[in-house]
Chimera marker file (.cmm) of the C-alpha trace (Angstrom):
<marker_set name="trace">
<marker id="1" x="-7.708" y="-64.098" z="-46.734" r="1" g="1" b="0" radius="0.5"/>
<marker id="2" x="-6.678" y="-64.309" z="-50.354" r="1" g="1" b="0" radius="0.5"/>
<marker id="3" x="-7.387" y="-61.742" z="-53.045" r="1" g="1" b="0" radius="0.5"/>
<marker id="4" x="-6.561" y="-61.673" z="-56.733" r="1" g="1" b="0" radius="0.5"/>
<marker id="5" x="-5.114" y="-58.409" z="-58.010" r="1" g="1" b="0" radius="0.5"/>
<marker id="6" x="-6.394" y="-57.050" z="-61.300" r="1" g="1" b="0" radius="0.5"/>
<marker id="7" x="-3.249" y="-55.984" z="-63.158" r="1" g="1" b="0" radius="0.5"/>
<marker id="8" x="-5.309" y="-53.624" z="-65.330" r="1" g="1" b="0" radius="0.5"/>
<marker id="9" x="-6.348" y="-51.741" z="-62.214" r="1" g="1" b="0" radius="0.5"/>
<marker id="10" x="-2.769" y="-51.423" z="-61.028" r="1" g="1" b="0" radius="0.5"/>
<marker id="11" x="-1.827" y="-49.261" z="-63.963" r="1" g="1" b="0" radius="0.5"/>
<marker id="12" x="-4.253" y="-46.459" z="-63.144" r="1" g="1" b="0" radius="0.5"/>
<marker id="13" x="-4.826" y="-44.216" z="-60.162" r="1" g="1" b="0" radius="0.5"/>
<marker id="14" x="-8.638" y="-44.174" z="-60.422" r="1" g="1" b="0" radius="0.5"/>
<marker id="15" x="-11.073" y="-47.004" z="-61.006" r="1" g="1" b="0" radius="0.5"/>
<marker id="16" x="-14.803" y="-47.482" z="-61.181" r="1" g="1" b="0" radius="0.5"/>
<marker id="17" x="-16.709" y="-44.816" z="-59.311" r="1" g="1" b="0" radius="0.5"/>
<marker id="18" x="-13.548" y="-42.675" z="-59.189" r="1" g="1" b="0" radius="0.5"/>
<marker id="19" x="-12.125" y="-44.866" z="-56.386" r="1" g="1" b="0" radius="0.5"/>
<marker id="20" x="-8.344" y="-44.821" z="-55.844" r="1" g="1" b="0" radius="0.5"/>
<marker id="21" x="-6.755" y="-48.027" z="-57.176" r="1" g="1" b="0" radius="0.5"/>
<marker id="22" x="-3.940" y="-50.072" z="-55.718" r="1" g="1" b="0" radius="0.5"/>
<marker id="23" x="-0.447" y="-49.767" z="-57.182" r="1" g="1" b="0" radius="0.5"/>
<marker id="24" x="1.808" y="-52.788" z="-57.582" r="1" g="1" b="0" radius="0.5"/>
<marker id="25" x="4.571" y="-50.916" z="-55.710" r="1" g="1" b="0" radius="0.5"/>
<marker id="26" x="2.406" y="-51.216" z="-52.569" r="1" g="1" b="0" radius="0.5"/>
<marker id="27" x="2.997" y="-54.998" z="-52.592" r="1" g="1" b="0" radius="0.5"/>
<marker id="28" x="6.027" y="-57.154" z="-51.806" r="1" g="1" b="0" radius="0.5"/>
<marker id="29" x="6.761" y="-60.815" z="-52.507" r="1" g="1" b="0" radius="0.5"/>
<marker id="30" x="7.131" y="-63.431" z="-49.802" r="1" g="1" b="0" radius="0.5"/>
<marker id="31" x="10.895" y="-63.050" z="-49.302" r="1" g="1" b="0" radius="0.5"/>
<marker id="32" x="10.744" y="-59.296" z="-48.716" r="1" g="1" b="0" radius="0.5"/>
<marker id="33" x="7.624" y="-59.565" z="-46.554" r="1" g="1" b="0" radius="0.5"/>
<marker id="34" x="9.300" y="-62.202" z="-44.377" r="1" g="1" b="0" radius="0.5"/>
<marker id="35" x="12.342" y="-59.956" z="-44.006" r="1" g="1" b="0" radius="0.5"/>
<marker id="36" x="10.152" y="-57.002" z="-42.994" r="1" g="1" b="0" radius="0.5"/>
<marker id="37" x="8.457" y="-59.137" z="-40.330" r="1" g="1" b="0" radius="0.5"/>
<marker id="38" x="11.684" y="-60.816" z="-39.232" r="1" g="1" b="0" radius="0.5"/>
<marker id="39" x="10.430" y="-64.361" z="-39.788" r="1" g="1" b="0" radius="0.5"/>
<marker id="40" x="11.170" y="-67.278" z="-42.100" r="1" g="1" b="0" radius="0.5"/>
<marker id="41" x="9.334" y="-67.414" z="-45.424" r="1" g="1" b="0" radius="0.5"/>
<marker id="42" x="7.647" y="-70.691" z="-44.443" r="1" g="1" b="0" radius="0.5"/>
<marker id="43" x="6.342" y="-69.075" z="-41.251" r="1" g="1" b="0" radius="0.5"/>
<marker id="44" x="4.843" y="-66.221" z="-43.269" r="1" g="1" b="0" radius="0.5"/>
<marker id="45" x="3.251" y="-68.688" z="-45.705" r="1" g="1" b="0" radius="0.5"/>
<marker id="46" x="1.644" y="-70.572" z="-42.791" r="1" g="1" b="0" radius="0.5"/>
<marker id="47" x="0.333" y="-67.342" z="-41.240" r="1" g="1" b="0" radius="0.5"/>
<marker id="48" x="-1.136" y="-66.296" z="-44.591" r="1" g="1" b="0" radius="0.5"/>
<marker id="49" x="-2.787" y="-69.688" z="-45.168" r="1" g="1" b="0" radius="0.5"/>
<marker id="50" x="-4.324" y="-69.550" z="-41.661" r="1" g="1" b="0" radius="0.5"/>
<marker id="51" x="-5.605" y="-66.047" z="-42.375" r="1" g="1" b="0" radius="0.5"/>
<marker id="52" x="-3.431" y="-64.367" z="-39.731" r="1" g="1" b="0" radius="0.5"/>
<marker id="53" x="-2.131" y="-61.916" z="-42.329" r="1" g="1" b="0" radius="0.5"/>
<marker id="54" x="-3.816" y="-60.905" z="-45.616" r="1" g="1" b="0" radius="0.5"/>
<marker id="55" x="-2.284" y="-62.401" z="-48.744" r="1" g="1" b="0" radius="0.5"/>
<marker id="56" x="-3.002" y="-61.597" z="-52.375" r="1" g="1" b="0" radius="0.5"/>
<marker id="57" x="-2.127" y="-63.511" z="-55.536" r="1" g="1" b="0" radius="0.5"/>
<marker id="58" x="-0.759" y="-62.026" z="-58.716" r="1" g="1" b="0" radius="0.5"/>
<marker id="59" x="-3.139" y="-63.358" z="-61.388" r="1" g="1" b="0" radius="0.5"/>
<marker id="60" x="-0.395" y="-63.390" z="-64.027" r="1" g="1" b="0" radius="0.5"/>
<marker id="61" x="2.008" y="-65.708" z="-62.214" r="1" g="1" b="0" radius="0.5"/>
<marker id="62" x="0.317" y="-66.825" z="-58.965" r="1" g="1" b="0" radius="0.5"/>
<marker id="63" x="3.002" y="-65.328" z="-56.713" r="1" g="1" b="0" radius="0.5"/>
<marker id="64" x="1.975" y="-64.496" z="-53.174" r="1" g="1" b="0" radius="0.5"/>
<marker id="65" x="1.927" y="-60.754" z="-52.588" r="1" g="1" b="0" radius="0.5"/>
<marker id="66" x="1.670" y="-58.887" z="-49.307" r="1" g="1" b="0" radius="0.5"/>
<marker id="67" x="0.561" y="-55.287" z="-49.034" r="1" g="1" b="0" radius="0.5"/>
<marker id="68" x="3.058" y="-53.128" z="-47.127" r="1" g="1" b="0" radius="0.5"/>
<marker id="69" x="0.295" y="-51.488" z="-45.086" r="1" g="1" b="0" radius="0.5"/>
<marker id="70" x="-0.974" y="-54.956" z="-44.032" r="1" g="1" b="0" radius="0.5"/>
<marker id="71" x="2.531" y="-55.895" z="-42.881" r="1" g="1" b="0" radius="0.5"/>
<marker id="72" x="2.844" y="-52.688" z="-40.845" r="1" g="1" b="0" radius="0.5"/>
<marker id="73" x="-0.599" y="-53.218" z="-39.305" r="1" g="1" b="0" radius="0.5"/>
<marker id="74" x="0.347" y="-56.818" z="-38.439" r="1" g="1" b="0" radius="0.5"/>
<marker id="75" x="3.572" y="-55.654" z="-36.780" r="1" g="1" b="0" radius="0.5"/>
<marker id="76" x="1.728" y="-53.069" z="-34.682" r="1" g="1" b="0" radius="0.5"/>
<marker id="77" x="-0.953" y="-55.568" z="-33.696" r="1" g="1" b="0" radius="0.5"/>
<marker id="78" x="1.528" y="-58.231" z="-32.611" r="1" g="1" b="0" radius="0.5"/>
<marker id="79" x="4.016" y="-55.921" z="-30.917" r="1" g="1" b="0" radius="0.5"/>
<marker id="80" x="3.987" y="-56.428" z="-27.179" r="1" g="1" b="0" radius="0.5"/>
<marker id="81" x="5.179" y="-53.687" z="-24.861" r="1" g="1" b="0" radius="0.5"/>
<marker id="82" x="8.167" y="-54.655" z="-22.749" r="1" g="1" b="0" radius="0.5"/>
<marker id="83" x="7.443" y="-54.397" z="-19.044" r="1" g="1" b="0" radius="0.5"/>
<marker id="84" x="10.263" y="-52.833" z="-17.000" r="1" g="1" b="0" radius="0.5"/>
<marker id="85" x="11.809" y="-55.034" z="-14.340" r="1" g="1" b="0" radius="0.5"/>
<marker id="86" x="10.869" y="-54.069" z="-10.793" r="1" g="1" b="0" radius="0.5"/>
<link id1="1" id2="2" r="1" g="1" b="0" radius="0.2"/>
<link id1="2" id2="3" r="1" g="1" b="0" radius="0.2"/>
<link id1="3" id2="4" r="1" g="1" b="0" radius="0.2"/>
<link id1="4" id2="5" r="1" g="1" b="0" radius="0.2"/>
<link id1="5" id2="6" r="1" g="1" b="0" radius="0.2"/>
<link id1="6" id2="7" r="1" g="1" b="0" radius="0.2"/>
<link id1="7" id2="8" r="1" g="1" b="0" radius="0.2"/>
<link id1="8" id2="9" r="1" g="1" b="0" radius="0.2"/>
<link id1="9" id2="10" r="1" g="1" b="0" radius="0.2"/>
<link id1="10" id2="11" r="1" g="1" b="0" radius="0.2"/>
<link id1="11" id2="12" r="1" g="1" b="0" radius="0.2"/>
<link id1="12" id2="13" r="1" g="1" b="0" radius="0.2"/>
<link id1="13" id2="14" r="1" g="1" b="0" radius="0.2"/>
<link id1="14" id2="15" r="1" g="1" b="0" radius="0.2"/>
<link id1="15" id2="16" r="1" g="1" b="0" radius="0.2"/>
<link id1="16" id2="17" r="1" g="1" b="0" radius="0.2"/>
<link id1="17" id2="18" r="1" g="1" b="0" radius="0.2"/>
<link id1="18" id2="19" r="1" g="1" b="0" radius="0.2"/>
<link id1="19" id2="20" r="1" g="1" b="0" radius="0.2"/>
<link id1="20" id2="21" r="1" g="1" b="0" radius="0.2"/>
<link id1="21" id2="22" r="1" g="1" b="0" radius="0.2"/>
<link id1="22" id2="23" r="1" g="1" b="0" radius="0.2"/>
<link id1="23" id2="24" r="1" g="1" b="0" radius="0.2"/>
<link id1="24" id2="25" r="1" g="1" b="0" radius="0.2"/>
<link id1="25" id2="26" r="1" g="1" b="0" radius="0.2"/>
<link id1="26" id2="27" r="1" g="1" b="0" radius="0.2"/>
<link id1="27" id2="28" r="1" g="1" b="0" radius="0.2"/>
<link id1="28" id2="29" r="1" g="1" b="0" radius="0.2"/>
<link id1="29" id2="30" r="1" g="1" b="0" radius="0.2"/>
<link id1="30" id2="31" r="1" g="1" b="0" radius="0.2"/>
<link id1="31" id2="32" r="1" g="1" b="0" radius="0.2"/>
<link id1="32" id2="33" r="1" g="1" b="0" radius="0.2"/>
<link id1="33" id2="34" r="1" g="1" b="0" radius="0.2"/>
<link id1="34" id2="35" r="1" g="1" b="0" radius="0.2"/>
<link id1="35" id2="36" r="1" g="1" b="0" radius="0.2"/>
<link id1="36" id2="37" r="1" g="1" b="0" radius="0.2"/>
<link id1="37" id2="38" r="1" g="1" b="0" radius="0.2"/>
<link id1="38" id2="39" r="1" g="1" b="0" radius="0.2"/>
<link id1="39" id2="40" r="1" g="1" b="0" radius="0.2"/>
<link id1="40" id2="41" r="1" g="1" b="0" radius="0.2"/>
<link id1="41" id2="42" r="1" g="1" b="0" radius="0.2"/>
<link id1="42" id2="43" r="1" g="1" b="0" radius="0.2"/>
<link id1="43" id2="44" r="1" g="1" b="0" radius="0.2"/>
<link id1="44" id2="45" r="1" g="1" b="0" radius="0.2"/>
<link id1="45" id2="46" r="1" g="1" b="0" radius="0.2"/>
<link id1="46" id2="47" r="1" g="1" b="0" radius="0.2"/>
<link id1="47" id2="48" r="1" g="1" b="0" radius="0.2"/>
<link id1="48" id2="49" r="1" g="1" b="0" radius="0.2"/>
<link id1="49" id2="50" r="1" g="1" b="0" radius="0.2"/>
<link id1="50" id2="51" r="1" g="1" b="0" radius="0.2"/>
<link id1="51" id2="52" r="1" g="1" b="0" radius="0.2"/>
<link id1="52" id2="53" r="1" g="1" b="0" radius="0.2"/>
<link id1="53" id2="54" r="1" g="1" b="0" radius="0.2"/>
<link id1="54" id2="55" r="1" g="1" b="0" radius="0.2"/>
<link id1="55" id2="56" r="1" g="1" b="0" radius="0.2"/>
<link id1="56" id2="57" r="1" g="1" b="0" radius="0.2"/>
<link id1="57" id2="58" r="1" g="1" b="0" radius="0.2"/>
<link id1="58" id2="59" r="1" g="1" b="0" radius="0.2"/>
<link id1="59" id2="60" r="1" g="1" b="0" radius="0.2"/>
<link id1="60" id2="61" r="1" g="1" b="0" radius="0.2"/>
<link id1="61" id2="62" r="1" g="1" b="0" radius="0.2"/>
<link id1="62" id2="63" r="1" g="1" b="0" radius="0.2"/>
<link id1="63" id2="64" r="1" g="1" b="0" radius="0.2"/>
<link id1="64" id2="65" r="1" g="1" b="0" radius="0.2"/>
<link id1="65" id2="66" r="1" g="1" b="0" radius="0.2"/>
<link id1="66" id2="67" r="1" g="1" b="0" radius="0.2"/>
<link id1="67" id2="68" r="1" g="1" b="0" radius="0.2"/>
<link id1="68" id2="69" r="1" g="1" b="0" radius="0.2"/>
<link id1="69" id2="70" r="1" g="1" b="0" radius="0.2"/>
<link id1="70" id2="71" r="1" g="1" b="0" radius="0.2"/>
<link id1="71" id2="72" r="1" g="1" b="0" radius="0.2"/>
<link id1="72" id2="73" r="1" g="1" b="0" radius="0.2"/>
<link id1="73" id2="74" r="1" g="1" b="0" radius="0.2"/>
<link id1="74" id2="75" r="1" g="1" b="0" radius="0.2"/>
<link id1="75" id2="76" r="1" g="1" b="0" radius="0.2"/>
<link id1="76" id2="77" r="1" g="1" b="0" radius="0.2"/>
<link id1="77" id2="78" r="1" g="1" b="0" radius="0.2"/>
<link id1="78" id2="79" r="1" g="1" b="0" radius="0.2"/>
<link id1="79" id2="80" r="1" g="1" b="0" radius="0.2"/>
<link id1="80" id2="81" r="1" g="1" b="0" radius="0.2"/>
<link id1="81" id2="82" r="1" g="1" b="0" radius="0.2"/>
<link id1="82" id2="83" r="1" g="1" b="0" radius="0.2"/>
<link id1="83" id2="84" r="1" g="1" b="0" radius="0.2"/>
<link id1="84" id2="85" r="1" g="1" b="0" radius="0.2"/>
<link id1="85" id2="86" r="1" g="1" b="0" radius="0.2"/>
</marker_set>
């Protein structure tokens, strides 16, 4: 899943139809996202290309961007409870 971010929309808090808009501070680049998830950057890139985790592109420079809330949701979804030893 890849989405382009409209930089004009990032500078305001309300958009068309009075909808809340996304702020750039809600996104992190690949290095920080990989650190948050505890994986290598190449692993994160592969997951994003497969669609395992949503990725966005900055239209100004093409950088991969990951929304913090998507990273947290991914961590919760992939977390496995540890079973106590009997």
